[in-house]
LOROTOR-86978 format. One record per atom (N, C-alpha, C): x, y, z; residue in three letters. Coordinates in steps of 0.001 Angstrom, whole numbers, padded with zeros to 6 digits, always signed. Layout:
# residues N
XYZala...
END
This chain:
# residues 374
+088316+034882+061269unk+087147+035102+062009unk+086641+036634+062259unk+086117+036632+062921unk+085247+038130+062562unk+085984+038498+064049unk+086328+039918+063984unk+086963+040192+064599unk+086660+041634+065830unk+085624+041503+066930unk+085240+041995+067348unk+086141+043013+068216unk+085834+044189+068548unk+086426+045200+069429unk+086525+045178+070970unk+086054+044576+072373unk+085019+045654+073084unk+086398+045889+074488unk+087569+046630+073637unk+088372+046751+075101unk+088990+048374+074489unk+087492+049319+074315unk+087634+050718+074415unk+088253+051084+075587unk+087723+051190+076629unk+088992+051578+078172unk+090131+051866+077741unk+090430+049995+076683unk+092133+050314+077016unk+092400+051464+075330unk+091880+051304+074183unk+092466+052772+073159unk+091222+051808+072943unk+090960+053006+071452unk+089967+053382+070852unk+090201+053737+068622unk+089688+052674+068380unk+089402+052560+066525unk+090223+054028+066987unk+091029+054435+065348unk+090916+055753+064857unk+089838+055916+063977unk+088993+057079+064193unk+087982+057555+063240unk+088092+057993+061737unk+087531+057495+061068unk+087915+058690+059813unk+088336+059615+058998unk+087587+060732+060146unk+087760+062031+060607unk+088577+062470+060819unk+089546+061882+061750unk+090934+062274+062563unk+091539+061322+061339unk+091795+060707+060807unk+092405+059595+059704unk+093003+060761+058100unk+092114+061711+058556unk+092096+062593+057258unk+092830+063647+057577unk+091719+063954+058375unk+092653+065523+059943unk+094050+065335+059800unk+094847+063857+060721unk+096295+063464+060705unk+096517+064240+059206unk+096247+062678+058354unk+096507+063106+056809unk+096905+064735+055879unk+096182+065582+056591unk+096086+067247+055951unk+097200+067606+057218unk+097931+067236+058124unk+098620+068123+058622unk+099761+067016+058357unk+099893+066357+057907unk+101255+065368+057209unk+101904+066114+055916unk+101066+067276+055336unk+101707+068006+054387unk+101920+069502+054618unk+102016+069908+056019unk+102281+070875+055870unk+103400+071134+056770unk+104899+071486+056342unk+106245+071749+056129unk+106106+072469+057097unk+105945+073196+057552unk+106948+074118+058904unk+106573+074302+060200unk+107718+074657+060704unk+107516+074769+062232unk+106414+075814+062795unk+105450+074900+063818unk+104282+076048+064338unk+104887+077223+064962unk+106606+077059+065579unk+106844+078254+065866unk+107365+079124+065554unk+107624+079236+064122unk+108027+079794+062900unk+107269+080996+062238unk+108063+081911+061900unk+107098+083131+061674unk+106282+083269+060534unk+107470+082766+059463unk+107140+082304+057955unk+105416+082270+057424unk+105078+081990+056592unk+104438+081117+056094unk+103739+079591+056235unk+104848+078824+056336unk+104233+077571+056825unk+104312+077231+057599unk+105253+078898+058923unk+105103+078171+059954unk+104227+079042+060947unk+103066+079451+060410unk+102205+080763+060715unk+100645+078823+060408unk+100992+078305+058796unk+099901+077610+058595unk+100490+076311+059972unk+101145+076079+059987unk+101395+074653+061228unk+100547+075374+062510unk+100870+076848+062559unk+100945+077254+064171unk+098862+077091+064551unk+098443+077446+062742unk+097038+077122+062888unk+096259+076187+062924unk+097062+075378+062449unk+096360+073508+062625unk+096600+073771+063976unk+097194+074021+065158unk+097990+073996+066494unk+096767+073992+067263unk+096272+075764+067063unk+095134+076117+067418unk+094277+076010+067469unk+093489+075834+066441unk+092549+075071+066444unk+091672+073688+066534unk+093261+073312+066890unk+092624+071391+067601unk+092989+071987+069115unk+093833+073284+069434unk+093688+072995+071032unk+092094+073782+071125unk+091578+074259+070395unk+090137+075592+070233unk+089047+075095+070721unk+089478+073458+069954unk+088654+071634+069828unk+088424+070926+070841unk+089688+071389+071180unk+089776+069817+072777unk+089133+070317+073635unk+089512+072200+073262unk+088861+073015+074882unk+087358+073380+075092unk+086710+073378+074034unk+085233+072794+073887unk+085205+072111+074184unk+085496+070227+074104unk+085181+069053+074553unk+084826+069214+076053unk+086054+069474+076574unk+085893+069778+078637unk+085816+070630+079503unk+085561+072064+078627unk+084503+073175+078911unk+085933+074066+079756unk+086510+074404+079095unk+088085+075276+079299unk+088445+075926+077952unk+089448+077248+078594unk+089762+077920+077991unk+090734+077623+076672unk+091049+077555+075698unk+091899+077148+074385unk+093880+077281+075528unk+093449+079077+075268unk+095007+078635+076467unk+095070+077917+077115unk+093935+077187+077829unk+094218+077076+079134unk+095257+075227+078507unk+094915+074644+077743unk+095453+074026+076724unk+096266+072888+077087unk+097267+072698+077260unk+098693+071839+077211unk+098950+070805+076823unk+099014+071086+074975unk+099641+069523+074608unk+100310+068935+075029unk+100350+067624+075745unk+101422+066468+076610unk+101496+065383+075068unk+102665+064243+075622unk+102701+062923+075235unk+101194+062163+075107unk+100647+062907+076118unk+099869+061601+076476unk+099103+061748+077442unk+097956+060547+078064unk+097892+061142+079817unk+098602+060896+080525unk+099491+060210+080391unk+100231+059360+081912unk+101268+060740+081627unk+102068+061440+080833unk+102781+062934+081164unk+102006+064373+081648unk+100795+063742+080878unk+100079+065395+081982unk+099963+064517+083475unk+099322+063135+083271unk+099793+063142+085275unk+101149+063253+086175unk+101649+063254+085070unk+102772+063218+085658unk+103648+065462+085848unk+102846+065692+084575unk+103195+066824+084893unk+102652+067824+085936unk+101135+067302+085940unk+100785+067831+086816unk+100625+067742+088861unk+101089+066276+089303unk+101760+065647+090140unk+103472+066700+090517unk+104050+066417+089194unk+105880+067185+089856unk+105751+068455+089128unk+104880+068794+088559unk+104652+071002+088526unk+103896+071884+089214unk+103166+071371+090042unk+102098+071718+091610unk+102516+072228+092351unk+103494+073251+093241unk+104051+073554+094086unk+103449+073020+095499unk+103231+071576+095414unk+102533+071072+096562unk+103749+070872+097353unk+103086+070648+098951unk+104207+070389+100305unk+103730+069186+100584unk+102456+068043+100402unk+101446+067245+100435unk+100887+066496+099389unk+100728+065594+100036unk+100205+064648+098412unk+098451+064407+099115unk+097636+064277+098814unk+096512+063172+098838unk+095555+062400+097846unk+096203+061027+097101unk+095497+060549+096565unk+094410+059372+096900unk+093403+059130+095889unk+092965+058402+095338unk+093211+056921+095163unk+092440+056316+096125unk+093068+054402+096440unk+093717+053966+094636unk+091866+054491+094390unk+091796+053589+092433unk+092217+054730+091811unk+093339+055146+091727unk+093581+056019+090505unk+094264+054927+088941unk+094272+055811+088621unk+095197+055037+086989unk+096625+054989+087197unk+097918+054120+087208unk+099050+054012+087463unk+100105+055029+087331unk+099361+055496+086094unk+100595+056730+085984unk+100471+057910+086685unk+099143+057825+088200unk+099291+058815+089459unk+100053+057666+090530unk+099490+056853+090730unk+100325+055903+091740unk+101617+056053+091389unk+101771+055452+090185unk+103343+056124+090552unk+104900+056720+090680unk+103635+058215+090175unk+104042+059753+090777unk+104382+059867+092473unk+103488+058598+092650unk+102790+059278+094308unk+104387+058242+094189unk+104302+057501+093977unk+105090+056935+094776unk+106789+057250+095175unk+106627+057701+093385unk+108022+058691+093657unk+108271+058943+094341unk+107169+060308+094185unk+107346+061552+095645unk+107521+060888+096958unk+106546+060269+097212unk+107143+059811+098408unk+108637+059206+098760unk+108856+058090+097551unk+110331+058093+097635unk+111640+059205+097951unk+111335+060016+097647unk+111966+061181+097471unk+111810+062496+098890unk+110656+061590+099785unk+110784+062007+100522unk+109653+063180+101436unk+108734+062906+100126unk+107413+064459+100234unk+106194+063612+100784unk+105683+064145+101667unk+104660+063707+102665unk+103050+063320+101260unk+102787+062010+100888unk+102282+061174+100398unk+100799+060774+100993unk+100269+060769+100663unk+099353+060077+101981unk+097776+059612+100946unk+097040+058879+101718unk+095465+058493+100366unk+094535+058380+101142unk+093377+058386+100682unk+092105+058878+101135unk+091010+057718+101106unk+090554+057779+101722unk+089536+056555+102037unk+088253+056486+101350unk+087560+055614+100543unk+086945+055755+100163unk+085134+054859+100701unk+084325+055162+100665unk+083316+055203+101343unk+082492+053549+100143unk+081524+053587+100982unk+080899+051738+099830unk+080403+051812+098791unk+080112+053232+098514unk+079512+053619+096996unk+080666+053941+096606unk+082080+053977+096859unk+083099+053778+095891unk+083655+055670+095561unk+082383+056298+096847unk+082968+057705+096383unk+084044+057937+097658unk+085042+059056+097006unk+086177+059958+098805unk+084916+060181+099462unk+085490+059631+100859unk+084696+059770+102124unk+085413+061214+102272unk+085038+062155+102552unk+084953+063610+102817unk+084796+063860+104268unk+084775+063207+104943unk+085237+063342+106768unk+086882+063040+106288unk+087064+062304+105860unk+088519+061620+105880unk+089475+062661+104963unk+088838+063275+103848unk+089454+064576+103312unk+089571+064923+104478unk+088713+065774+105089unk+088352+066928+105458unk+089421+066842+106678unk+089896+065945+106736unk+090338+065251+108669unk+092122+065519+107848unk+092415+064727+106806unk+093988+064655+106865unk+094270+066228+106135unk+093644+066542+105165unk+094100+068262+105011unk+094207+069017+106250unk+093243+069075+107056unk+093555+068910+108453unk+095044+069510+109300unk+094998+068114+109465unk+096893+067734+109299unk+098201+067396+108808unk+097902+068172+107133unk+099223+067994+106265unk+099684+069452+106390unk+100820+069123+105746unk+101382+070828+105494unk+100706+071387+104347unk+100861+072817+104081unk+099994+073297+102783unk+100817+073861+102057unk+100733+073867+101072unk+099524+072917+099769unk+099662+072514+099984unk+097874+071194+099550unk+098351+070011+099149unk+097572+069720+097460unk+097796+068877+097426unk+097776+068455+096408unk+096643+067008+095960unk+095309+067502+095904unk+094583+066615+096128unk+094365+065790+094254unk+093928+064682+094509unk+094351+063796+092803unk+093212+062712+092497unk+092390+062779+092207unk+091169+062215+091787unk+090507+061752+091176unk+090825+060427+090137unk+090359+060611+088658unk+088682+060961+089123unk+088140+061308+087490unk+087164+061745+087207unk+085782+060354+087027unk+086487+059581+086071unk+085855+058188+086102unk+086936+057318+085818unk+086831+056020+086685unk+087921+054690+086826unk+088269+054225+085611unk+089004+053717+085531unk+089808+053413+083821unk+089298+051857+084007unk+089594+051019+085485unk+088960+049530+084969unk+087461+049253+085345unk+086208+049884+086403unk+085010+049645+086238unk+083980+050440+085807unk+084551+051685+085444unk+083751+053133+084709unk+083221+053715+086809unk+083906+053845+087498unk+082651+054736+088458unk+083486+056241+088074unk+081863+056514+087768unk+082284+058076+088231unk+082109+058947+089842unk+083191+059606+089591unk+083476+060427+091036unk+082969+061708+090884unk+082387+062191+091938unk+081608+063275+092192unk+082693+064324+092608unk+082663+064835+091866unk+083786+066458+092110unk+083363+066545+092757unk+082434+067645+093000unk+081813+069075+093468unk+082108+069181+095158unk+081700+068112+096129unk+082602+068433+097194unk+083941+068157+097555unk+084299+067343+096969unk+085747+067725+096813unk+086423+068649+096393unk+086002+069539+095768unk+086951+070948+095046unk+086642+071696+096321unk+085280+071981+096612unk+084593+072193+097842unk+085978+073066+098678unk+085861+071331+099199unk+086490+071516+100638unk+088161+071589+100331unk+088879+071424+099512unk+089831+072062+098977unk+089807+073138+099175unk+088927+073972+098553unk+089409+075603+098385unk+089127+076122+100121unk+088142+075139+100220unk+088395+075543+102383unk+089717+075819+102961unk+090978+074318+101985unk+092293+074515+103190unk+093418+074809+102293unk+092179+075454+101371unk+094152+076484+100306unk+094830+075220+099508unk+093267+073927+098980unk+094014+072994+098237unk+094538+072869+096712unk+095257+072288+096424unk+095210+072346+094876unk+093679+071035+094772unk+093783+070699+093748unk+092746+069613+092873unk+093501+069289+091818unk+093882+067646+091075unk+094181+067541+090206unk+093289+065886+089600unk+092258+065834+088373unk+091678+064987+087954unk+092268+064433+087089unk+092481+062647+086626unk+092570+062487+085577unk+091309+062361+085064unk+091232+063275+083724unk+089911+062876+083000unk+089958+061636+082098unk+091224+061474+081812unk+091888+060242+080292unk+089775+059525+079996unk+089319+058764+081106unk+087880+057783+081092unk+087095+058918+080408unk+087006+060344+081084unk+086109+061036+081260unk+085302+061229+079789unk+086276+061778+079012unk+086466+063294+077726unk+085591+062033+076897unk+084110+062206+076130unk+083789+061670+075556unk+082516+060242+075814unk+082705+060139+077022unk+080794+059183+077689unk+080719+060001+078783unk+081003+060795+079538unk+079795+061664+080522unk+080685+063405+079537unk+079342+064160+079910unk+080137+066106+080112unk+081114+066465+080937unk+081988+066925+080417unk+082676+067168+081001unk+082483+068840+080834unk+082998+069519+081774unk+082917+070779+082352unk+083981+071484+083117unk+085649+071873+082715unk+086668+071844+084182unk+086414+073594+084422unk+085716+073989+083573unk+085516+075845+084582unk+084779+075600+085773unk+083620+074758+085301unk+082785+074708+085806unk+083310+074274+086994unk+083880+073008+087225unk+084191+071552+088196unk+085133+072742+089125unk+085896+073904+088752unk+086629+075229+089260unk+088112+073779+089143unk+088695+072874+089088unk+089514+071914+088975unk+090875+072743+088532unk+091811+072455+088881unk+093273+073290+089087unk+094098+072954+087956unk+093912+071518+087651unk+094800+070500+086884unk+093293+069226+086315unk+093604+068898+085240unk+092961+068012+084841unk+093267+067280+083415unk+093605+065768+083687unk+094384+064794+082302unk+093362+064721+081175unk+094238+064636+079608unk+093008+064034+079298unk+094158+062908+078237unk+093378+062251+076813unk+094209+061591+076118unk+093234+061117+074997unk+094260+061690+073560unk+093756+061806+072021unk+093007+059733+071954unk+093760+059135+072291unk+093401+057680+072279unk+092057+057333+072947unk+091498+057866+073399unk+090568+057366+074301unk+089468+057829+074074unk+089282+059128+072516unk+087645+059345+071996unk+088827+059217+070740unk+088905+058148+069786unk+088841+057287+069128unk+090019+058628+068213unk+091256+059156+068584unk+092466+059644+068336unk+093314+059159+068626unk+094440+059569+067754unk+095810+058794+067651unk+096533+058719+069290unk+097170+057425+069561unk+098034+056797+070698unk+099410+058736+070758unk+099596+059063+071145unk+100675+059536+071580unk+100764+061353+071788unk+099632+061581+072030unk+099447+063205+072465unk+098256+062650+073954unk+098485+063943+074272unk+097231+064230+075519unk+097837+065455+075434unk+096459+065947+076729unk+096362+067454+077300unk+096178+067399+078422unk+096981+068553+079295unk+096731+068739+080242unk+096217+069820+080763unk+095056+070261+081137unk+094570+071779+081477unk+095090+072262+082306unk+095181+073115+082472unk+096260+074401+083723unk+094468+075316+084408unk+094311+076190+085366unk+093584+077122+085646unk+094366+078477+085194unk+094275+079045+084802unk+095203+079994+084751unk+095794+080717+085984unk+094689+080656+087100unk+095196+081375+088720unk+096567+079883+088975unk+096037+079109+088888unk+096631+077477+089100unk+098744+078035+088985unk+099247+077869+089657unk+100801+077394+089467unk+101133+076271+088808unk+102422+075778+088105unk+102301+074677+087072unk+104437+075243+086113unk+104862+074882+087064unk+106725+073943+087071unk+106548+073496+085798unk+107291+074022+084842unk+107860+072986+083623unk+108217+071404+084256unk+107980+071008+083220unk+109445+069938+083738unk+109991+069263+082098unk+109673+069402+081465unk+110342+069877+080092unk+110498+071198+079400unk+112163+071339+079817unk+112516+072463+079498unk+113510+072811+077902unk+113212+073754+077180unk+113444+073418+076361unk+112897+075379+075519unk+112332+074924+074665unk+112585+076182+073522unk+110909+077026+074419unk+110509+076144+075423unk+109469+077300+075993unk+108268+077151+074613unk+107942+076221+074171unk+106598+075491+073532unk+104913+075460+074646unk+103964+076023+074242unk+103050+076062+075225unk+102956+076960+076392unk+103324+078047+075105unk+103575+079179+077206unk+104250+078890+077900unk+105023+078246+077413unk+106889+077715+078301unk+106197+076847+079680unk+104895+076205+079234unk+104916+074866+080214unk+104958+073678+080109unk+105122+073511+078563unk+105870+072119+077871unk+106686+072194+077223unk+107932+072276+077097unk+108267+072843+075736unk+108532+071422+074578unk+109005+071864+074190unk+109655+070968+073020unk+109029+070896+071375unk+108920+070740+070337unk+108395+071012+069253unk+107127+070245+069409unk+105773+071500+068993unk+104564+070462+068802unk+104169+068961+068051unk+103983+068306+068341unk+103591+067309+067465unk+102113+067115+066300unk+102396+068410+065658unk+101577+068246+064959unk+100304+068095+064202unk+100876+066484+063256unk+100374+065498+062996unk+098860+065160+064459unk+099523+064822+065116unk+099058+064172+066450unk+097915+065589+067094unk+098420+066668+067553unk+097769+067509+067478unk+096281+067835+066453unk+096899+067482+064899unk+095384+067996+064127unk+094820+066222+064535unk+094903+065196+065085unk+094383+063965+065314unk+093737+064513+066414unk+093861+064460+066987unk+093695+064976+068525unk+092141+066314+068166unk+092276+067570+067685unk+091225+068052+067711unk+090320+067976+066741unk+090576+066620+065695unk+089268+066146+065179unk+088671+064972+066052unk+089859+064325+066811unk+088412+063057+067466unk+088091+063994+068674unk+088224+065214+069213unk+087543+066465+070141unk+085925+066529+069415unk+085684+066245+068162unk+084337+066578+068014unk+084061+065259+067187unk+083927+064909+067449unk+084203+063382+067035unk+083173+062558+068867unk+084477+063185+069107unk+083955+062698+070832unk+082726+064030+071142unk+082437+065180+070813unk+080985+064380+071246unk+080021+064663+070501unk+079902+064473+069631unk+078637+063952+068479unk+078533+063031+069907unk+079664+061438+069625unk+079084+060384+070890unk+078718+060119+071522unk+078682+061417+072618unk+078042+062355+074034unk+076248+061620+073870unk+076182+061787+073080unk+074515+061643+071935unk+074207+059734+071673unk+074915+059618+071736unk+075250+057552+071770unk+075097+056998+073045unk+074809+057893+074264unk+074863+057480+075449unk+074173+056369+075571unk+072760+056602+075634unk+071878+056023+075615unk+071585+054222+075627unk+071902+054806+073894unk+072183+053699+072940unk+073439+052363+073554unk+074644+053076+074373unk+075350+052168+074951unk+074777+051472+076267unk+074539+052448+076515unk+074317+051948+077668unk+072912+050832+077925unk+072273+050697+076779unk+071177+049885+076938unk+071971+048721+076193unk+072803+048486+075365unk+073985+047632+075179unk+074647+047204+076294unk+074699+047284+077121unk+075771+047132+078271unk+074766+046434+079511unk+073501+047214+079056unk+072445+046240+080640unk+071847+044610+079474unk+071980+045066+078131unk+071616+043270+077665unk+072441+042354+077682unk+074505+043459+077319unk+074937+042307+077546unk+075219+041522+079523unk+074961+042637+080189unk+074852+041721+081603unk+073931+041250+082036unk+072479+041381+081684unk+071243+040290+081501unk+071209+039633+080858unk+072061+039124+079656unk+072472+037678+079078unk+073225+036655+080077unk+074192+037372+080258unk+074925+036668+081640unk+074282+035925+082874unk+073652+037215+083827unk+072571+036412+084378unk+071443+035885+084515unk+070938+035438+083018unk+069809+034786+082273unk+071035+033738+082293unk+071952+033189+081926unk+072772+031966+082087unk+073136+031647+083497unk+073486+032540+084565unk+073596+031610+085155unk+073721+032594+086903unk+072653+032181+087799unk+073361+033550+089211unk+074809+033096+089947unk+075324+032035+088800unk+077336+032520+089523unk+077950+033526+089293unk+077648+034891+089418unk+078052+035193+088432unk+078464+036502+089493unk+079194+037334+089083unk+079454+039131+089723unk+079762+040450+088575unk+078534+040823+089108unk+079205+041870+088529unk+079671+043321+089188unk+081080+043190+088982unk+081254+044398+089717unk+081494+045836+090037unk+080879+046677+090972unk+080076+047556+090745unk+079097+048255+089881unk+078351+047206+089670unk+077695+047188+089209unk+075734+048156+089845unk+075663+048460+091082unk+075071+049247+091808unk+075709+050643+091429unk+077321+051012+091925unk+077905+052190+091413unk+077210+052874+090203unk+077933+054332+090583unk+077472+055110+089653unk+079093+055129+088879unk+078056+055127+087839unk+079341+054492+086433unk+079155+055222+085166unk+080207+055034+083703unk+079101+054897+083011unk+078634+054264+081894unk+078485+054628+080717unk+077168+053587+080192unk+078529+052257+079420unk+079717+053436+079462unk+080205+051502+078372unk+080984+050266+078848unk+081018+050096+080481unk+081689+049515+081459unk+081141+048061+081630unk+081494+046526+081915unk+081190+045828+083043unk+082530+045076+083119unk+082842+044953+084079unk+083929+044310+085593unk+082976+043055+085251unk+083703+041904+085289unk+082677+040331+085577unk+083727+040075+085673unk+083210+039453+086908unk+084070+038209+087681unk+083276+036330+087817unk+084228+035870+086702unk+083767+034446+086804unk+084710+033375+087797unk+083851+033524+088498unk+085150+032890+090330unk+085476+031555+089586unk+086768+031530+090227unk+087890+030757+089539unk+087708+030305+088240unk+088339+030900+087590unk+088369+031146+086074unk+089395+032493+085858unk+090793+032028+085770unk+091488+032917+086301unk+091659+034264+084674unk+091589+035724+085279unk+091012+036782+084044unk+091659+035945+082684unk+092904+036066+083047unk+093946+036158+081498unk+093633+034829+080471unk+092745+034034+081171unk+092055+032485+080753unk+091364+033092+079977unk+089959+033967+080170unk+088841+034366+080526unk+089236+035039+078655unk+090864+036017+078926unk+090750+037035+078032unk+091005+036034+076801unk+092289+034896+077510unk+092993+034321+075481unk+091404+033264+075277unk+090432+033583+075959unk+089300+032593+075342unk+088471+033106+074256unk+088661+034869+074852unk+088006+035189+074098unk+088601+035529+072777unk+090039+035802+072808unk+090338+036288+071523unk+090898+035116+070166unk+090840+034073+071503unk+090842+032917+070253unk+089552+032848+069534unk+087926+033053+069999unk+087026+033235+069752unk+086586+034714+068513unk+087884+035605+068781unk+087987+036564+068090unk+087316+038563+068723unk+087510+037786+069975unk+086675+038723+070923unk+087630+039359+071960unk+088006+040733+071131unk+089346+041363+072573unk+088994+041878+073377unk+089102+041759+074948unk+088468+041927+076171unk+089801+042469+076435unk+089737+043179+078143unk+090867+043023+078815unk+090944+042204+080325unk+091797+041663+080870unk+091460+041487+082542unk+091742+042499+083043unk+090298+042053+083988unk+090120+043428+085060unk+091853+043382+086161unk+092689+042635+086198unk+093449+042803+086520unk+094228+043644+086310unk+095033+044574+086521unk+096429+045216+086327unk+097123+044949+085034unk+098272+045009+084067unk+099005+044106+083333unk+099815+045204+083136unk+100655+044936+083305unk+101913+046149+083203unk+103611+045643+082415unk+103709+046020+081625unk+104855+045562+080800unk+104771+043513+080707unk+103743+043027+080797unk+103038+041736+080698unk+103676+040473+081957unk+103155+041782+082585unk+103268+040855+084116unk+101817+041441+084983unk+101412+039893+085404unk+099489+040450+085445unk+099881+040545+087157unk+098938+041383+087932unk+099489+041574+089504unk+097521+041921+089945unk+097368+042090+091149unk+095910+042071+091508unk+096098+043395+091266unk+094283+043713+090771unk+093406+045441+090676unk+094411+045810+091969unk+095044+047103+091737unk+094720+047876+093382unk+093583+048526+093369unk+092205+048425+092314unk+091605+049895+092621unk+089833+048180+092979unk+089883+046894+092893unk+089451+045926+093173unk+089718+045834+094866unk+090722+046212+095088unk+091297+045747+096597unk+091117+046827+097055unk+090815+048064+096547unk+090551+048990+097538unk+088829+049137+097789unk+087958+048586+096634unk+086714+048661+096966unk+086585+047034+097686unk+087306+046919+098039unk+086530+045389+099050unk+087165+043707+098782unk+087433+043619+097609unk+086641+042616+096649unk+088017+041887+096911unk+088345+040364+097271unk+088869+040247+097709unk+089816+039547+096419unk+091272+038771+096820unk+092336+038828+095438unk+091511+037524+094375unk+090878+036153+095044unk+090020+035950+093958unk+089162+036249+093419unk+088461+036940+093679unk+087059+037929+092552unk+088417+038808+091939unk+089415+039861+092345unk+089935+040372+091428unk+091039+039623+090331unk+091090+038268+090337unk+091976+037657+089641unk+091068+036723+088961unk+090101+037059+089351unk+089165+035942+088363unk+088379+037267+087517unk+088618+038814+087626unk+087453+039491+087139unk+088006+039906+085223unk+087534+040272+084542unk+087647+040766+083250unk+086710+042258+082702unk+087018+042751+081992unk+086651+044220+081843unk+086392+043853+079900unk+085046+044355+080067unk+084038+044634+078890unk+084048+045937+078600unk+084035+047121+077998unk+083943+048275+077217unk+083902+048563+075508unk+082477+049009+076233unk+081759+049214+074946unk+081845+050754+074304unk+081716+050567+072902unk+082497+051261+072007unk+081596+052198+071070unk+081780+053652+070517unk+080414+054229+069613unk+079852+053294+068484unk+080767+052478+068025unk+080474+051984+066746unk+079682+050014+067433unk+079724+050235+068574unk+079597+048640+069144unk+078382+048061+068598unk+077769+047461+068236unk+077154+046784+067339unk+076545+045259+068844unk+074613+044972+068526unk+074087+044675+069411unk+074237+042731+068562unk+074335+042005+067732unk+075156+041323+067164unk+076790+041014+067614unk+077206+042040+068097unk+079029+041715+068856unk+078873+041228+070169unk+078338+042221+070943unk+077524+041722+072542unk+076615+040514+072969unk+076002+040056+071564unk+075433+038858+071715unk+076541+037577+071571unk+077599+038124+070474unk+077979+036909+070104unk+079655+036392+071680unk+079491+037912+072563unk+080038+037514+073892unk+079027+037013+074697unk+078108+037586+075116unk+077605+036502+075747unk+077289+034688+075446unk+077816+034733+073590unk+077550+033079+073955unk+079038+032418+073800unk+080176+033741+073805unk+081164+033259+074067unk+081691+032777+076326unk+081187+033521+076513unk+081313+033653+077717unk+080555+032316+078847unk+079654+032679+077786unk+078319+031189+078199unk+079046+030445+078619unk+079819+029767+076578unk+080508+028499+076794unk+081709+028218+077578unk+082561+029136+077760unk+083271+029103+078580unk+082418+028914+080522unk+082103+029031+080368unk+081619+029805+081441unk+080896+027481+081865unk+080080+027173+080503unk+079621+025796+080864unk+080700+025277+080929unk+081996+024893+080360unk+083519+024470+079758unk+083918+024566+081584unk+083883+025604+082072unk+084925+025545+083492unk+083771+024801+084421unk+083029+024972+084160unk+081274+024802+085658unk+081240+022362+084966unk+081688+022187+084471unk+081071+021226+083832unk+080241+020707+083272unk+079105+021370+083059unk+078120+021820+081923unk+077498+020864+080548unk
END
């Protein structure tokens, strides 16, 4: 059976250029921290990749700190920033929500922001909370949501943060390669990224740290990454990340084509039935994501049906260690449990074709008719 991959927000296929860069890095024998020729060659590979990642996200190369992935980058930002209090968006990735819960358990003051109807942060609530919280506050708001593709307008948030001498962290993992990102222009203090969301390898990510923003290392040792994240560099992963950054810059030009496919997908489902909910379709979102609710049919059932049809998608509800639970993202946006539990996420990639989208439409309509007894 033909395999159709429509789960690019979960992870992306390794690009051929990335594979080649990693194979070349495998031939390097030196430790990037060593001063001899072999070490210098390895170091050169690391720094070339750092420059490429920085170019993708609009940052200085020296401000890019390589980590084991987006999760570690989020942990480093929240735990390493010298914050007296924390303000967290209610639709963050579990990697941020779990750290916030841990910090609260340690007695830290952790509060959550309110959303407007359009999914954007309620700025009046932000101001009000900042005026009452001990300083400095760390605000954490993701640029692009992983479940529904919502794009958050960070500019007014950062402007308000500066008025209150607060730090701002943004999980930008789902933004890279989908929308233009410029960390310097945004004036973010901390920004998280992950290679495997841009056709790079798993197990490598980065935290971009503003030069004037303090950061306490959470992993101590040999002082790699300018003392901000110790441990011998993952040379092969870093080389792959650098190559993926080049691919991601090229993929930005594919946005219109991907959006046309996403719109075609949603139109195809709506043409079949009016009994469908496209979640966040009126909100400002990335071009590649559709979050679709088939009320009365569990999201996991839909995922399994698609899998049997050779199509990979994911459930709209969060899944961790095999345990499915109601999506906190959809709950924060005002959707009830029934809708949340019946939702799926379809996320397209740079190589997704119209034929693949049509195959999904056909498979979804077949399941819908079966469930409705048509």
